[in-house]
C-alpha positions in Angstrom: 72.0 113.5 105.7 75.1 113.4 108.0 75.8 109.8 106.8 75.7 110.9 103.2 78.2 113.6 103.9 80.6 111.3 105.6 80.3 108.7 102.9 81.0 111.3 100.2 84.1 112.5 102.2 85.3 108.9 102.6 85.0 108.2 98.9 86.7 111.5 98.1 89.6 110.7 100.5 90.0 107.2 99.2 90.0 108.3 95.5 92.5 111.1 96.2 94.8 108.7 98.1 94.6 106.1 95.3 95.4 108.9 92.8 98.5 109.9 94.8 99.7 106.3 95.3 99.1 105.3 91.7 100.7 108.4 90.2 104.1 107.1 91.1 103.7 103.8 89.1 105.6 103.7 85.9 108.0 106.6 86.7 111.4 105.6 85.3 114.7 107.2 86.1 116.3 109.2 83.3 119.6 107.3 83.6 120.6 103.9 84.9 124.1 103.1 86.0 125.4 99.6 85.7 126.0 97.7 89.0 129.6 97.7 90.4 131.8 95.2 88.7 129.8 95.1 85.5 132.7 96.6 83.5 134.9 93.6 84.4 132.7 91.0 82.8 133.0 89.5 79.4 130.0 89.4 77.2 128.5 87.4 75.6 128.8 84.5 78.1 128.0 81.0 77.2 125.7 79.0 79.4 126.8 76.9 81.1 130.2 78.5 81.6 133.0 76.1 80.7 135.4 76.8 83.6 138.3 74.3 84.0 139.5 73.6 87.4 
């Protein structure tokens, strides 16, 4: 009987921890800022870039 109680508690703890860890998956920020220096680039770029020099 004691083993049954501990196994139930173990399964309960594992499922609650899995729920907590997986609840953060897929959470996206409401706003993304561009990386520094992104305003200085010219788009669209050709690939490969034809840089003379």
